[in-house]
Every structure is written in C-alpha cells, then in structure tokens.
N, C-alpha and C positions, 0 to 999 in steps of 0.2 A: 566743905561745899562740893568740891569735885574730887572724884576718886583717883584719877590719873595723876601721878606725881612726876612723870617724866615728860620732857618737852616733846611735842608732836606738832605737825603742820596743821593749820586751820585756815579756813577761808575767812577773810575779813571783808565785810561789806562796808565800803566807804561812802562818804557823802558825795554828791554829784560832782564829778570832775576834780575830786580831791585825793586821787590815788597817791600822787607824789607827796603831797602834804602829809597825808596819813602815814606814809612810809617813813618820812623824815621824823615825824613825831614819835612813832614807835621806836625808831632807831635811837632817839634821844633817851628813851626809857629802857634801853638795853634789850629790845626785842629784835630777833633776827627776822628779816622780811625778804620776800622775793616778789618782784613786780616785773613780769615779762612784758615786752613791747613787741609790736608788729608794724611792718610797713604796709600801708594800704593806699590804693589810689584815692585821690581827693574827689569828692562829688562835685566840686565847684571848678577847680582848675585842673590842668593836666599834670600838676605836680603830685608827688606822693607824700603822705603824711605819716608820721610815727605816732602811734597811740597805744594805750595799754591793750594787751591781748584780750583781757577780760575787763572791759570798762566797768568801773564801779566796784572792783574787787582786787584784792591782793592776797598773798599768802604770808602767814606769819608762823614762826616756830615758837610755840608758847608752852610754858609749864603752867597749866591752869591754876594749880594750887598757889603758885607764887606770883603770876603775872596777869591773871584774869582782869583785875580792876585797872591795871596799867593800860591794858589794851582797850577795854570798852569805854574808858573815860578819856582816851587820847583824842585831841582835836582832829577832826577829819574822819574819824571812825564812826560808823553808824551802829554796827553790831558784829558779833561773831556768828557765822552761819551755822545752823544746826537744825536738827529735827527733834521736836519736843523741847524740853527745858535746857538740855545741855548742848554745847557746841559739838559738832561732829568733826573728828579728825580725818586727815587725808593720809593715805599710805605714802611713805617716803619714796616709793617707786614712781609715783605720779610726778612728784617734784623733780626727781632725778631725770625722768623722761623729758620734761620741759627744759630743764637746765642743760641737757645734752644738746638741745637744738638752739640754744642761745649763743650768739656770737659775743665777741669782746665788747661790742657796743650795746649789749643788753637786748638786742632785737632777735626774736624768734624767726627763723627762716622756714617758711612754708614751702618754698619752691626748691627745686634741686639746687644743690650747691655745686657750682662749677669750679673747676680748677684750671690753672694756667695750662694751655696746650690742648684743652678739650675741644673737639669739633662740635659746633652747634648749628642749628637751623633756626632761622627767625620765623615765628609762627604767624605774626600779624603785621600790618602796616605796609608802608611803601616798599620795604625790603623783604617782604614775606617770601619764604621759599629759598632765600639765599643762605649759603653755608659759609661759616667763618671759623676762626680759631680764637679761643679766649686768650687775650693778651694780659688782661688784668682782671682778676676775680672781683666779685661783688664788694662794694664799699658800703659805708653806712647808709647811703641813699638808695640802695637796692639796684644800682646800675653797674653794668659790666662793660669793659672795653673789649671790643671784638675786632680782630684784624680780618678784613674782607678784601676780595679782589673785585674791584668795580672799575669798569672801563679800562681793563688791562693794567690797572695799578693797584698796589696794595694800599688800602685806606683803613684808618682807624675810625670805628663807629662806637659811640656809647649808647647802649640799649638797656632798657629795663630788664631785669633778670626774669620777670614773669612772661616776657615775650619770647623766651628761648627754650628750645628742647635739644637734648643731645642728638647729634646726627649719627647715622650708622656708618 
C-alpha cells in the first residue's frame, strides 16, 4: 500500500481535545509520539494554562507499511495528515527543532530562557521598568523568582516569565 518502509514523523489529526488520549492509545500500540505543550495566559482568569502547542494534532513516528492501521484505527485519532491519498512525512529536523525547545516538563518555551544571576527588567504591570536579578529560573508554571531592591530592601518577587526582558 505504501512505498516507504522506514519510520518517519507524521502529523496525526486527533479528535477534539483528545490529544493526550490519542497519544496514550498510540503508545499502547508501540508508536513513538511527540506532543509538545505550551503555557498560555487564560482568557478567563489571570492564571496561565498549559495546553498543546498544536491543538488537535500530535506527531507520531510511524513505519507506514507496518503501523498505518494501528495509527488510523486508534481511539482518539481522526486521521494522518497528508496531501492527496498518502500521508505526508515531516523532516526529522522539524521535530529536533521543537524537542530542543521543550523543557523537562514537556513545555515549549517561547520566551527567553533566563538563568540564575541574569539582570532583567520588568516590561509591564505595577513594577514596570524596575530591574532585578533572577534568583530562581522558570518553573513549570512559567514564573520566575526575581530579587529586587524595593524601599531600600531586597525583596523576592515572583513574576511571569513573559513580563521580563534582559536588562543591559
């Protein structure tokens, strides 16, 4: 049916909000998957939410000749993305690029990654313009602990990473 006999990365279109379920089902069938996550601000609250980087999609390393039916019939999977009748594979470089930006928590970092000791300036909010030093880099929630001098005292402030820029 398919000419390619080597595993390659493909995009799997999942059913609505079933990315994790489809990933789990594919793993049960021996298919290697990659589902990158991202931290985004909530539209409803001031909190941040973790959601798939590409809602409704995940990546799977598939040998089409051997695993095609395991993938397309897996619960939570809608189809393999392609042009024409055959699924289209993705270069390994694309997956490597994304994986290089994923932290231990599986979250892709879009913002600069700060290190302990970096001087940063707050861009927005009541502390906008103030400069501090990173005391604790970003955690899983996308927040950074910054040591700032406020009212002639050193104070620890926890700030969203997206509100910071490196200071000169």
